[in-house]
Residue, then its C-alpha position, 0 to 999 in steps of 0.5 A: m866513652k869510658t875506659t876499661i881497666l882489668v885489675v889481676d891480683d890474687e890479693k883481694d884487698i889490693r883488687e878492691a883498693l885498685q878498683g876503688v881509685l880507678k873508679d874515682e878517676g872515671h874508669d870502668v874496672i874488671a877484676a880477676g884473681s888469677a891469670e886464667e880468670a883474666l884470660k877468660k874475662l879478656e875473651a869477652r871484653v878487651p880493656d884499655a889497659i891491664l894491671l897485672d901482678i907477677w906472683l899469681p897461683g897457677m899461671d904466673g904473671t910473666e907467662a900471662l903477659k906472653e899470652i896477653k901480648s900474643r893475643y892482644p898486642g895493642v893492650p898496654v900491660i902494667m906489671i905490679s909485684g912486691h918481690a920485684n928486682i931489676e932483672t924481673a923488671v927488665r925481662t917483663t919490659k922485654l916481653g912487651a910490659y908498658d911499665f913496672i910498679e913495685k908494692p906497696l902500691s903508691l895509688e897516685k903513681v898507679t893512676l898516673t901510670v894508667e893515664h899515660a898507658i892509655e894516652q900512648k895507646r890512643l896515640l898509637e891507634e891514631n897513628s895507625h889510623l893516619r898511616l891507613k889513610a896515608w896508604a889510601k891517599y898514596e896508593i899506587i894503582g896498577s896491576s900491569q906486570v910493569m906496575l907489579s914489578l915496580k911495586a915489588d922493587i919498592r918493597k925491597a928497596a924501602p927499608s934501606n937508607s940508600w939514595v934513590l933516583i926516580t925518572g919518568e914523564n910529567g904526571t906518571g906518579k914519581e911522587l907516589v913512588a917516593r911516598n911509598m918508599h917513605l911509608l915502607s921504610n923505618r923512617s915512616g914515623r918521621p917527616f917526609v919533606e917535598v921540595n919542588c926544585a923547579a918551582i923555587p926561584e934560583e936566588l931562593i933555593e939555597s935558603e929553602l934547602f939549608g935555611h939562613e941566619k938572621g941578617s944574611f940577606t935583606s929580608a932575612v929578619a930571623q933565622k930559619k930552618g931549611k928543608f934538610d933541617l926539617a927532614d932530619k931522621g926522615t926523608i927529603f924528596l927533591d922533585e925535578i932536580g934536573d932543573m936545579s942550578l949547577r951551583t945548587q947541585a954542588k952544595i947538594l953533593r956536599v950534603l950527600q958526601e959529608k951529611s952536613f951543611e951550613r946555613v946561608g949566612g952562617t958558619e955553624l956545621i949542621n949535621v943531618d941524617a935524612r934519606v934522599i930521594v929525587a925525581t926528574n922528568k929529564d934524561l940526566l945522562s944526556e944533561v950530564a953530556k950537555g954540561r947541565f948536570r954534574e956527573d959526580l952528583f948523578y952517580r951519587l944519586n943513582v944508587i937505586p934507580f926507578h923508572v915510572p912508565p907512561l900511561r900509554e905503556r900500561r894501558e891495561d891499568i886505565g880501567l882500574l884507574i878510572d874506577h878508582f878516580l870515580k869512587e874518590f871523586a864521588r866521595e868528595t862530591a857526595r854523588e853516586v859513583l858514575t859508570v862509564n859505558k863501553e863506547a866511552m871506555g873504548v875512547l879513553y883506552g885509545y887515547d895516548w894520555p900525554g899528560n899521564v895519570r895526572e891527565l886522566r885523573n883531571l878528566i875523571e874529576r871534570l866528568v864526575i862533576m859535569a856529566p848530566s847523568h850517572t853514565i858517562t858516554a862518549d859524547d861527554i868526553p872532550s873532543y881533543i881526546k876523541g879526535a886523538q885517536p890513533a889513526q888507521p895506518r895508510d895502505l902504502f902499497r897502493r902508492d905507485l911511486l916510491k916517493e909518495a909511499r915514503s913521504d906517507f910513512e914519514r908523515e905517519f911516523i913523525t906524527r906518532k913520535l911527536k904524540e908519543f913525546g907530548g909534542n916536545i920537538a927537542r926530545t922527538a928530534e933526539a929520539i928519532g936521530i935528526e937535528r931539531s931544525h930538520l924536524y921543524r922543516k918536515i913538520r912544516s912541509y907535511g902540515i903536521e898539527h902539533a903543540d910544541t912543548t919544548e920550552t915548557a917540558 
């Protein structure tokens, strides 16, 4: 597709010369002898670039530039003049001109400047398109009050360079919060570097974070940049920081304090300017009390805290999430968008979603692929979800003996608390204020079925 250039100059010879050379370069060219004529032609057709003379009859080029940039901010404008000075060039550049060319014109310089302006416009449009795709990919879905407040707080905090601590259960969307913080920040055009601290072996995490020098260990055959290096001028997201060793925590603290680090096996001090966002599914204050997380690092990181609520605490968002995932997987599988009938929707609303949004997303993907018809029914939903609907509270007042009523209540209470904490014995025991061994005994005595996630949570 040909690009279009608008040439605005009151001298006919210059207009014709520019038209000729630009057409030879493969461009379509529109010409105008005044700013007023140019603005009329812009209403009919917006060009890819504009060559604009400063000294024009009627409205001069500077005023025309202001008008053009207010109406068509994405179009690059190259100013031309035979009576230029540095002051004029600076003024027009501040008003948004792409470049300034003096007369007599070098046609070679004109064509080169036009090509660069068009290329910059293309790159800006491509970047804008990628940002829109990023927004769509990392959109935070939810209209509940807690999610509206979370999104408002993200918008407030994003432009700052302050460190951020994001807490929440697995699958709630902590990464989405981090991504949105980056996309809304002044660093959005710079790298977003993600590190899953729980997935990297202890002996490799320092090399991953800070890089290493050649020969610093057996397999270090070449120098390697670390994640902090790669995140310079951008954002580094340390996910599951609660699983990081105390030794590595000390090195992270130094980076935060001094904004510099050394590669493994190196002595050179490397300065870094990266915004640090961290996330965890653990209670870091509890980890501090147990000696598993540095107190000074916690307070360094906890400048702007965010908590992402579990899905069971924002059930009103379940319908929006289902609709979003149905459309997403319909696009990916080239299928018609499925619907969910009322009975199935009731089942999905009633489930507690211990795996949170991630679990819901995985289920919808499965249903889109496996559902036998265009309508998802309760029969299509896995039995473990249908069987996990909240039990109706027993009528404790029908019991004749206090001991029996108390036992019934205690069994129901423990069952619900286990479900609330995803079957995690340690977290459940801590929440209800009893020893873990005592909770185990009660679970066995009441015959409560559960999946113990203490070791995997």
